[in-house]
N, C-alpha and C positions, 0 to 999 in steps of 0.2 A: 504494500500500500504506500502511496506517495505521501510523505509527511507534510508536504506543502499544501495539500488540499484543505486542511483545516486552518490554514493561515491566510485566508482570504482577507485582503485589505479592503475596508469600506472607505471609499473616497467620496467626500461630500462634493456635490457639484458646485462649480464656481461660474461666475459670469465671464463670457468672452466678448460680449458685445452689449451695449446699452444705447437706447435711443428713445425718443418720444414721438408720439403722434397725437397732436392736440394736447389734452390734459392727461393722457395715459402714458405711463413709463413702461417700456419693455426691456427685458433682459433675455439674451440667449445664453443658455448654460452649456457647460462642457459635455453634458449628456444629451445634447441636441434639443432639449425642451426650450420653448419660448414662453415666458411668463409675462403677463401684463397686469398692471394695477393702476387704479386712479390716483393721481397726485393728491387728491383731496383726502386720502386715508392717512396723511401725515401732516402735522400742524404747520411746519414751515413750508412744505411743498404746496400746501393748499393756498398759501398767500403769494407764491411765486408767480411771476408772469410766464407766459408760454415761452418767451425767449430765454428766461432764466432756467426753466426746466430743461431746455435743449443743451445746457452746459454740463450735463451729467458726465462724469468720468468714472471709469472703473479703477479701483484702488485695492491694495492689499492682496495682490495676486488673484483678483476676481472675487474676493469675499466681501467687498464693500462698494457702495456707490457713493460718490462725493459731488457736492455742489459747492464750489469754493466761494462764489459770490454771496451766499447767505449762510455759510458755515454749517452745512448739513451733511451728515453721514448716515447711511442706512446699510445694515448688513444684509448680504445676499441670503444667508441661512434664515434670517428673520423673515425676509420676503417669502421665501419658499414655504416656511412654516405658517404664513398668514398672520404674523405678529404686526398688526397695524396699530397706530396710535388713536385713530378716530374710526367711528362706525361707518359703514357703507351708507351713503345717502341714497335712498330710493325715491325716485320721482314717479308719482302716480299720475 
């Protein structure tokens, strides 16, 4: 029996690309998934202009998103887990 079979390394996905479309922020992950979330789910992002949202940069080897102009950092694992600061606003 191969002893390495039980040593499977679990690698958490990281962002390889980040962009915005309107007020939605998207990240492409190393496992090929694309995740999008509304900017309004975070306090500082909800107050940002569309132009400021487009300034998103990937940091910490893909484990964080950064907006320098308003000093905001969001972790990619937090986004994947759905850990948002604000509730989803449902428009009826």
